[in-house]
Jmol script that loads the backbone (N, CA, C; Angstrom):
load data "model"
ATOM      1  N   UNK A   1     108.183  95.857  74.651  1.00  0.00           N
ATOM      2  CA  UNK A   1     107.534  94.758  75.707  1.00  0.00           C
ATOM      3  C   UNK A   1     106.201  94.510  75.362  1.00  0.00           C
ATOM      4  N   UNK A   2     105.812  93.298  75.430  1.00  0.00           N
ATOM      5  CA  UNK A   2     104.346  92.970  75.090  1.00  0.00           C
ATOM      6  C   UNK A   2     103.558  93.164  76.447  1.00  0.00           C
ATOM      7  N   UNK A   3     102.538  93.920  76.266  1.00  0.00           N
ATOM      8  CA  UNK A   3     101.624  94.204  77.309  1.00  0.00           C
ATOM      9  C   UNK A   3     101.222  93.056  78.245  1.00  0.00           C
ATOM     10  N   UNK A   4     100.790  91.845  77.607  1.00  0.00           N
ATOM     11  CA  UNK A   4     100.380  90.731  78.351  1.00  0.00           C
ATOM     12  C   UNK A   4     101.363  90.182  79.254  1.00  0.00           C
ATOM     13  N   UNK A   5     102.843  90.463  79.120  1.00  0.00           N
ATOM     14  CA  UNK A   5     103.612  89.887  80.024  1.00  0.00           C
ATOM     15  C   UNK A   5     103.678  90.661  81.220  1.00  0.00           C
ATOM     16  N   UNK A   6     103.125  92.039  81.252  1.00  0.00           N
ATOM     17  CA  UNK A   6     103.187  92.902  82.440  1.00  0.00           C
ATOM     18  C   UNK A   6     101.915  92.791  83.131  1.00  0.00           C
ATOM     19  N   UNK A   7     100.964  91.951  82.851  1.00  0.00           N
ATOM     20  CA  UNK A   7      99.692  91.779  83.490  1.00  0.00           C
ATOM     21  C   UNK A   7      99.597  90.591  84.361  1.00  0.00           C
ATOM     22  N   UNK A   8      98.830  90.797  85.685  1.00  0.00           N
ATOM     23  CA  UNK A   8      98.621  89.764  86.570  1.00  0.00           C
ATOM     24  C   UNK A   8      97.226  88.997  86.287  1.00  0.00           C
ATOM     25  N   UNK A   9      96.446  89.590  85.514  1.00  0.00           N
ATOM     26  CA  UNK A   9      95.192  88.918  85.290  1.00  0.00           C
ATOM     27  C   UNK A   9      94.153  89.262  86.309  1.00  0.00           C
ATOM     28  N   UNK A  10      94.279  90.309  87.040  1.00  0.00           N
ATOM     29  CA  UNK A  10      93.261  90.476  88.108  1.00  0.00           C
ATOM     30  C   UNK A  10      92.027  91.520  87.509  1.00  0.00           C
ATOM     31  N   UNK A  11      90.987  91.210  88.026  1.00  0.00           N
ATOM     32  CA  UNK A  11      89.759  91.874  87.467  1.00  0.00           C
ATOM     33  C   UNK A  11      89.763  93.317  87.289  1.00  0.00           C
ATOM     34  N   UNK A  12      90.145  94.088  88.320  1.00  0.00           N
ATOM     35  CA  UNK A  12      90.389  95.617  88.123  1.00  0.00           C
ATOM     36  C   UNK A  12      91.751  96.072  87.868  1.00  0.00           C
ATOM     37  N   UNK A  13      92.661  95.273  87.391  1.00  0.00           N
ATOM     38  CA  UNK A  13      93.909  95.621  87.083  1.00  0.00           C
ATOM     39  C   UNK A  13      94.108  96.752  86.056  1.00  0.00           C
ATOM     40  N   UNK A  14      95.074  97.554  86.437  1.00  0.00           N
ATOM     41  CA  UNK A  14      95.330  98.668  85.472  1.00  0.00           C
ATOM     42  C   UNK A  14      96.815  98.541  85.145  1.00  0.00           C
ATOM     43  N   UNK A  15      96.928  98.354  83.838  1.00  0.00           N
ATOM     44  CA  UNK A  15      98.376  98.253  83.296  1.00  0.00           C
ATOM     45  C   UNK A  15      98.725  99.696  82.670  1.00  0.00           C
ATOM     46  N   UNK A  16     100.014 100.129  82.813  1.00  0.00           N
ATOM     47  CA  UNK A  16     100.457 101.348  82.315  1.00  0.00           C
ATOM     48  C   UNK A  16     101.915 101.163  81.878  1.00  0.00           C
ATOM     49  N   UNK A  17     102.090 101.726  80.745  1.00  0.00           N
ATOM     50  CA  UNK A  17     103.512 101.600  80.214  1.00  0.00           C
ATOM     51  C   UNK A  17     104.386 102.508  80.950  1.00  0.00           C
ATOM     52  N   UNK A  18     105.728 101.929  81.393  1.00  0.00           N
ATOM     53  CA  UNK A  18     106.747 102.728  81.985  1.00  0.00           C
ATOM     54  C   UNK A  18     107.929 102.826  81.123  1.00  0.00           C
ATOM     55  N   UNK A  19     108.577 103.918  80.960  1.00  0.00           N
ATOM     56  CA  UNK A  19     109.704 104.126  80.102  1.00  0.00           C
ATOM     57  C   UNK A  19     110.934 103.588  80.856  1.00  0.00           C
ATOM     58  N   UNK A  20     110.888 102.345  81.295  1.00  0.00           N
ATOM     59  CA  UNK A  20     111.904 101.662  81.991  1.00  0.00           C
ATOM     60  C   UNK A  20     112.093 100.221  81.668  1.00  0.00           C
ATOM     61  N   UNK A  21     113.207  99.629  82.076  1.00  0.00           N
ATOM     62  CA  UNK A  21     113.507  98.163  81.787  1.00  0.00           C
ATOM     63  C   UNK A  21     113.364  97.581  83.152  1.00  0.00           C
ATOM     64  N   UNK A  22     113.508  96.261  83.186  1.00  0.00           N
ATOM     65  CA  UNK A  22     113.484  95.455  84.470  1.00  0.00           C
ATOM     66  C   UNK A  22     114.335  95.961  85.511  1.00  0.00           C
ATOM     67  N   UNK A  23     115.604  96.124  85.081  1.00  0.00           N
ATOM     68  CA  UNK A  23     116.716  96.525  86.003  1.00  0.00           C
ATOM     69  C   UNK A  23     116.348  97.950  86.718  1.00  0.00           C
ATOM     70  N   UNK A  24     115.875  98.897  85.903  1.00  0.00           N
ATOM     71  CA  UNK A  24     115.680 100.170  86.366  1.00  0.00           C
ATOM     72  C   UNK A  24     114.401 100.277  87.189  1.00  0.00           C
ATOM     73  N   UNK A  25     113.404  99.329  86.839  1.00  0.00           N
ATOM     74  CA  UNK A  25     112.109  99.333  87.775  1.00  0.00           C
ATOM     75  C   UNK A  25     112.545  98.649  89.146  1.00  0.00           C
ATOM     76  N   UNK A  26     113.466  97.771  89.168  1.00  0.00           N
ATOM     77  CA  UNK A  26     113.903  97.157  90.519  1.00  0.00           C
ATOM     78  C   UNK A  26     114.622  97.969  91.459  1.00  0.00           C
ATOM     79  N   UNK A  27     115.341  98.959  90.754  1.00  0.00           N
ATOM     80  CA  UNK A  27     116.155  99.956  91.600  1.00  0.00           C
ATOM     81  C   UNK A  27     116.092 101.355  90.810  1.00  0.00           C
ATOM     82  N   UNK A  28     115.133 102.188  91.267  1.00  0.00           N
ATOM     83  CA  UNK A  28     114.931 103.527  90.691  1.00  0.00           C
ATOM     84  C   UNK A  28     116.156 104.315  91.025  1.00  0.00           C
ATOM     85  N   UNK A  29     116.463 105.460  90.224  1.00  0.00           N
ATOM     86  CA  UNK A  29     117.543 106.332  90.453  1.00  0.00           C
ATOM     87  C   UNK A  29     117.296 107.136  91.580  1.00  0.00           C
ATOM     88  N   UNK A  30     116.096 107.563  91.951  1.00  0.00           N
ATOM     89  CA  UNK A  30     115.728 108.397  93.047  1.00  0.00           C
ATOM     90  C   UNK A  30     114.147 108.179  93.224  1.00  0.00           C
ATOM     91  N   UNK A  31     113.782 108.811  94.303  1.00  0.00           N
ATOM     92  CA  UNK A  31     112.288 108.650  94.756  1.00  0.00           C
ATOM     93  C   UNK A  31     111.576 109.750  93.911  1.00  0.00           C
ATOM     94  N   UNK A  32     112.429 110.624  93.247  1.00  0.00           N
ATOM     95  CA  UNK A  32     111.678 111.718  92.523  1.00  0.00           C
ATOM     96  C   UNK A  32     111.519 111.200  91.100  1.00  0.00           C
ATOM     97  N   UNK A  33     111.913 110.100  90.675  1.00  0.00           N
ATOM     98  CA  UNK A  33     111.864 109.589  89.240  1.00  0.00           C
ATOM     99  C   UNK A  33     110.280 109.382  88.924  1.00  0.00           C
ATOM    100  N   UNK A  34     109.870 109.847  87.724  1.00  0.00           N
ATOM    101  CA  UNK A  34     108.608 109.767  87.447  1.00  0.00           C
ATOM    102  C   UNK A  34     107.999 108.447  87.436  1.00  0.00           C
ATOM    103  N   UNK A  35     108.702 107.405  87.117  1.00  0.00           N
ATOM    104  CA  UNK A  35     108.232 105.875  87.055  1.00  0.00           C
ATOM    105  C   UNK A  35     108.084 105.447  88.503  1.00  0.00           C
ATOM    106  N   UNK A  36     109.001 105.869  89.466  1.00  0.00           N
ATOM    107  CA  UNK A  36     108.996 105.543  90.796  1.00  0.00           C
ATOM    108  C   UNK A  36     107.598 105.964  91.482  1.00  0.00           C
ATOM    109  N   UNK A  37     107.453 107.361  91.114  1.00  0.00           N
ATOM    110  CA  UNK A  37     106.259 107.987  91.723  1.00  0.00           C
ATOM    111  C   UNK A  37     104.922 107.246  91.197  1.00  0.00           C
ATOM    112  N   UNK A  38     104.877 107.009  90.038  1.00  0.00           N
ATOM    113  CA  UNK A  38     103.692 106.267  89.335  1.00  0.00           C
ATOM    114  C   UNK A  38     103.479 104.922  89.918  1.00  0.00           C
ATOM    115  N   UNK A  39     104.539 104.044  90.127  1.00  0.00           N
ATOM    116  CA  UNK A  39     104.294 102.795  90.858  1.00  0.00           C
ATOM    117  C   UNK A  39     104.023 103.109  92.288  1.00  0.00           C
ATOM    118  N   UNK A  40     104.597 103.866  93.061  1.00  0.00           N
ATOM    119  CA  UNK A  40     104.220 104.173  94.485  1.00  0.00           C
ATOM    120  C   UNK A  40     102.800 104.682  94.492  1.00  0.00           C
ATOM    121  N   UNK A  41     102.392 105.504  93.630  1.00  0.00           N
ATOM    122  CA  UNK A  41     101.046 106.029  93.604  1.00  0.00           C
ATOM    123  C   UNK A  41     100.105 104.993  93.545  1.00  0.00           C
ATOM    124  N   UNK A  42     100.333 104.055  92.660  1.00  0.00           N
ATOM    125  CA  UNK A  42      99.470 102.916  92.299  1.00  0.00           C
ATOM    126  C   UNK A  42      99.295 101.952  93.526  1.00  0.00           C
ATOM    127  N   UNK A  43     100.555 101.801  94.190  1.00  0.00           N
ATOM    128  CA  UNK A  43     100.544 100.812  95.389  1.00  0.00           C
ATOM    129  C   UNK A  43      99.684 101.530  96.345  1.00  0.00           C
ATOM    130  N   UNK A  44      99.798 102.772  96.633  1.00  0.00           N
ATOM    131  CA  UNK A  44      99.101 103.465  97.711  1.00  0.00           C
ATOM    132  C   UNK A  44      97.523 103.371  97.354  1.00  0.00           C
ATOM    133  N   UNK A  45      97.167 103.449  96.108  1.00  0.00           N
ATOM    134  CA  UNK A  45      95.738 103.478  95.790  1.00  0.00           C
ATOM    135  C   UNK A  45      95.200 102.109  95.953  1.00  0.00           C
ATOM    136  N   UNK A  46      95.981 101.078  95.708  1.00  0.00           N
ATOM    137  CA  UNK A  46      95.528  99.736  95.820  1.00  0.00           C
ATOM    138  C   UNK A  46      95.402  99.354  97.378  1.00  0.00           C
ATOM    139  N   UNK A  47      96.312  99.904  98.178  1.00  0.00           N
ATOM    140  CA  UNK A  47      96.259  99.532  99.564  1.00  0.00           C
ATOM    141  C   UNK A  47      94.964 100.305 100.096  1.00  0.00           C
ATOM    142  N   UNK A  48      94.644 101.470  99.652  1.00  0.00           N
ATOM    143  CA  UNK A  48      93.413 102.219 100.203  1.00  0.00           C
ATOM    144  C   UNK A  48      92.215 101.482  99.706  1.00  0.00           C
ATOM    145  N   UNK A  49      92.091 100.846  98.498  1.00  0.00           N
ATOM    146  CA  UNK A  49      91.045 100.012  97.939  1.00  0.00           C
ATOM    147  C   UNK A  49      90.860  98.783  98.950  1.00  0.00           C
ATOM    148  N   UNK A  50      91.988  98.242  99.275  1.00  0.00           N
ATOM    149  CA  UNK A  50      91.927  96.955 100.144  1.00  0.00           C
ATOM    150  C   UNK A  50      91.447  97.430 101.535  1.00  0.00           C
ATOM    151  N   UNK A  51      91.889  98.500 102.172  1.00  0.00           N
ATOM    152  CA  UNK A  51      91.455  99.019 103.441  1.00  0.00           C
ATOM    153  C   UNK A  51      89.967  99.367 103.315  1.00  0.00           C
ATOM    154  N   UNK A  52      89.457 100.104 102.217  1.00  0.00           N
ATOM    155  CA  UNK A  52      88.035 100.318 102.361  1.00  0.00           C
ATOM    156  C   UNK A  52      87.221  98.984 102.105  1.00  0.00           C
ATOM    157  N   UNK A  53      87.689  98.163 101.212  1.00  0.00           N
ATOM    158  CA  UNK A  53      86.900  96.874 101.218  1.00  0.00           C
ATOM    159  C   UNK A  53      86.823  96.095 102.536  1.00  0.00           C
ATOM    160  N   UNK A  54      88.059  96.149 103.228  1.00  0.00           N
ATOM    161  CA  UNK A  54      88.080  95.443 104.511  1.00  0.00           C
ATOM    162  C   UNK A  54      87.089  96.100 105.520  1.00  0.00           C
ATOM    163  N   UNK A  55      87.006  97.507 105.469  1.00  0.00           N
ATOM    164  CA  UNK A  55      86.085  98.143 106.256  1.00  0.00           C
ATOM    165  C   UNK A  55      84.554  98.009 106.001  1.00  0.00           C
ATOM    166  N   UNK A  56      84.303  97.921 104.694  1.00  0.00           N
ATOM    167  CA  UNK A  56      82.962  97.689 104.269  1.00  0.00           C
ATOM    168  C   UNK A  56      82.620  96.217 104.619  1.00  0.00           C
ATOM    169  N   UNK A  57      83.501  95.246 104.522  1.00  0.00           N
ATOM    170  CA  UNK A  57      83.160  93.927 104.791  1.00  0.00           C
ATOM    171  C   UNK A  57      82.923  93.755 106.255  1.00  0.00           C
ATOM    172  N   UNK A  58      83.789  94.391 107.114  1.00  0.00           N
ATOM    173  CA  UNK A  58      83.531  94.414 108.471  1.00  0.00           C
ATOM    174  C   UNK A  58      82.110  95.000 108.955  1.00  0.00           C
ATOM    175  N   UNK A  59      81.703  96.143 108.319  1.00  0.00           N
ATOM    176  CA  UNK A  59      80.434  96.760 108.606  1.00  0.00           C
ATOM    177  C   UNK A  59      79.501  95.774 108.186  1.00  0.00           C
ATOM    178  N   UNK A  60      79.490  95.236 107.023  1.00  0.00           N
ATOM    179  CA  UNK A  60      78.464  94.261 106.627  1.00  0.00           C
ATOM    180  C   UNK A  60      78.263  93.041 107.561  1.00  0.00           C
ATOM    181  N   UNK A  61      79.507  92.543 107.904  1.00  0.00           N
ATOM    182  CA  UNK A  61      79.507  91.391 108.868  1.00  0.00           C
ATOM    183  C   UNK A  61      78.782  91.786 110.304  1.00  0.00           C
ATOM    184  N   UNK A  62      79.069  92.995 110.797  1.00  0.00           N
ATOM    185  CA  UNK A  62      78.514  93.473 112.071  1.00  0.00           C
ATOM    186  C   UNK A  62      76.906  93.634 111.810  1.00  0.00           C
ATOM    187  N   UNK A  63      76.567  94.158 110.689  1.00  0.00           N
ATOM    188  CA  UNK A  63      75.243  94.390 110.461  1.00  0.00           C
ATOM    189  C   UNK A  63      74.420  93.116 110.333  1.00  0.00           C
ATOM    190  N   UNK A  64      75.115  92.128 109.605  1.00  0.00           N
ATOM    191  CA  UNK A  64      74.617  90.776 109.531  1.00  0.00           C
ATOM    192  C   UNK A  64      74.377  90.177 110.828  1.00  0.00           C
ATOM    193  N   UNK A  65      75.263  90.320 111.678  1.00  0.00           N
ATOM    194  CA  UNK A  65      75.199  89.685 113.131  1.00  0.00           C
ATOM    195  C   UNK A  65      74.162  90.335 113.906  1.00  0.00           C
ATOM    196  N   UNK A  66      73.996  91.611 113.767  1.00  0.00           N
ATOM    197  CA  UNK A  66      72.918  92.295 114.481  1.00  0.00           C
ATOM    198  C   UNK A  66      71.482  91.942 113.941  1.00  0.00           C
ATOM    199  N   UNK A  67      71.371  91.736 112.739  1.00  0.00           N
ATOM    200  CA  UNK A  67      70.174  91.276 112.057  1.00  0.00           C
ATOM    201  C   UNK A  67      69.792  90.015 112.461  1.00  0.00           C
ATOM    202  N   UNK A  68      70.813  89.013 112.585  1.00  0.00           N
ATOM    203  CA  UNK A  68      70.516  87.725 112.930  1.00  0.00           C
ATOM    204  C   UNK A  68      70.145  87.744 114.506  1.00  0.00           C
ATOM    205  N   UNK A  69      70.840  88.329 115.183  1.00  0.00           N
ATOM    206  CA  UNK A  69      70.428  88.425 116.783  1.00  0.00           C
ATOM    207  C   UNK A  69      69.115  88.973 116.967  1.00  0.00           C
ATOM    208  N   UNK A  70      68.649  90.041 116.032  1.00  0.00           N
ATOM    209  CA  UNK A  70      67.367  90.525 116.225  1.00  0.00           C
ATOM    210  C   UNK A  70      66.252  89.658 115.795  1.00  0.00           C
ATOM    211  N   UNK A  71      66.528  88.777 114.720  1.00  0.00           N
ATOM    212  CA  UNK A  71      65.527  87.819 114.268  1.00  0.00           C
ATOM    213  C   UNK A  71      65.505  86.586 115.156  1.00  0.00           C
ATOM    214  N   UNK A  72      66.509  86.251 115.750  1.00  0.00           N
ATOM    215  CA  UNK A  72      66.462  84.984 116.714  1.00  0.00           C
ATOM    216  C   UNK A  72      65.803  85.276 117.969  1.00  0.00           C
ATOM    217  N   UNK A  73      65.884  86.443 118.482  1.00  0.00           N
ATOM    218  CA  UNK A  73      65.368  86.660 119.821  1.00  0.00           C
ATOM    219  C   UNK A  73      64.014  87.450 119.642  1.00  0.00           C
ATOM    220  N   UNK A  74      63.091  87.056 120.514  1.00  0.00           N
ATOM    221  CA  UNK A  74      61.765  87.765 120.472  1.00  0.00           C
ATOM    222  C   UNK A  74      61.980  89.132 120.969  1.00  0.00           C
ATOM    223  N   UNK A  75      61.439  90.030 120.281  1.00  0.00           N
ATOM    224  CA  UNK A  75      61.425  91.319 120.671  1.00  0.00           C
ATOM    225  C   UNK A  75      60.528  91.691 121.959  1.00  0.00           C
ATOM    226  N   UNK A  76      61.256  92.423 122.968  1.00  0.00           N
ATOM    227  CA  UNK A  76      60.618  92.528 124.118  1.00  0.00           C
ATOM    228  C   UNK A  76      59.403  93.568 123.911  1.00  0.00           C
ATOM    229  N   UNK A  77      58.452  93.398 124.783  1.00  0.00           N
ATOM    230  CA  UNK A  77      57.206  94.386 124.586  1.00  0.00           C
ATOM    231  C   UNK A  77      57.651  95.642 125.243  1.00  0.00           C
ATOM    232  N   UNK A  78      56.788  96.601 124.880  1.00  0.00           N
ATOM    233  CA  UNK A  78      57.103  98.072 125.364  1.00  0.00           C
ATOM    234  C   UNK A  78      57.079  98.014 126.895  1.00  0.00           C
ATOM    235  N   UNK A  79      56.167  97.273 127.375  1.00  0.00           N
ATOM    236  CA  UNK A  79      56.077  97.336 128.894  1.00  0.00           C
ATOM    237  C   UNK A  79      57.419  96.691 129.517  1.00  0.00           C
ATOM    238  N   UNK A  80      57.915  95.590 128.834  1.00  0.00           N
ATOM    239  CA  UNK A  80      59.153  94.991 129.458  1.00  0.00           C
ATOM    240  C   UNK A  80      60.284  96.070 129.296  1.00  0.00           C
ATOM    241  N   UNK A  81      60.487  96.768 128.232  1.00  0.00           N
ATOM    242  CA  UNK A  81      61.407  97.654 128.092  1.00  0.00           C
ATOM    243  C   UNK A  81      61.353  98.851 129.079  1.00  0.00           C
ATOM    244  N   UNK A  82      60.246  99.321 129.220  1.00  0.00           N
ATOM    245  CA  UNK A  82      59.955 100.389 130.227  1.00  0.00           C
ATOM    246  C   UNK A  82      60.345  99.881 131.607  1.00  0.00           C
ATOM    247  N   UNK A  83      59.891  98.733 131.889  1.00  0.00           N
ATOM    248  CA  UNK A  83      60.260  98.031 133.255  1.00  0.00           C
ATOM    249  C   UNK A  83      61.747  97.997 133.371  1.00  0.00           C
ATOM    250  N   UNK A  84      62.420  97.478 132.331  1.00  0.00           N
ATOM    251  CA  UNK A  84      63.954  97.389 132.436  1.00  0.00           C
ATOM    252  C   UNK A  84      64.618  98.660 132.595  1.00  0.00           C
ATOM    253  N   UNK A  85      63.998  99.795 132.030  1.00  0.00           N
ATOM    254  CA  UNK A  85      64.675 101.091 132.295  1.00  0.00           C
ATOM    255  C   UNK A  85      64.332 101.598 133.532  1.00  0.00           C
ATOM    256  N   UNK A  86      63.381 101.260 134.343  1.00  0.00           N
ATOM    257  CA  UNK A  86      63.064 101.730 135.625  1.00  0.00           C
ATOM    258  C   UNK A  86      63.933 101.008 136.603  1.00  0.00           C
ATOM    259  N   UNK A  87      64.353  99.757 136.363  1.00  0.00           N
ATOM    260  CA  UNK A  87      65.234  99.031 137.251  1.00  0.00           C
ATOM    261  C   UNK A  87      66.739  99.442 137.125  1.00  0.00           C
ATOM    262  N   UNK A  88      67.057 100.347 136.178  1.00  0.00           N
ATOM    263  CA  UNK A  88      68.446 100.695 136.174  1.00  0.00           C
ATOM    264  C   UNK A  88      68.786 101.822 136.997  1.00  0.00           C
TER     265      UNK A  88
END
end "model"
wireframe off; spacefill off
backbone 0.3
color backbone group
């Protein structure tokens, strides 16, 4: 099999040869098959990468929103902050 036919063209894509054909890849003999474990392991790693990227993007968006709020609003003086604490 040509390697190019197994690639999706993604930037971080990892292609590995499996000792299988199309039919045996679609329906493995068991969950203990080496090729099955290799594919499942790669899916799990990819999902973890997606989760981590989503978390990082969420944190970045939150930090960006906080930074924008802080730059748009005038910072209260120390006296104003102390007064607001006394009123609580």
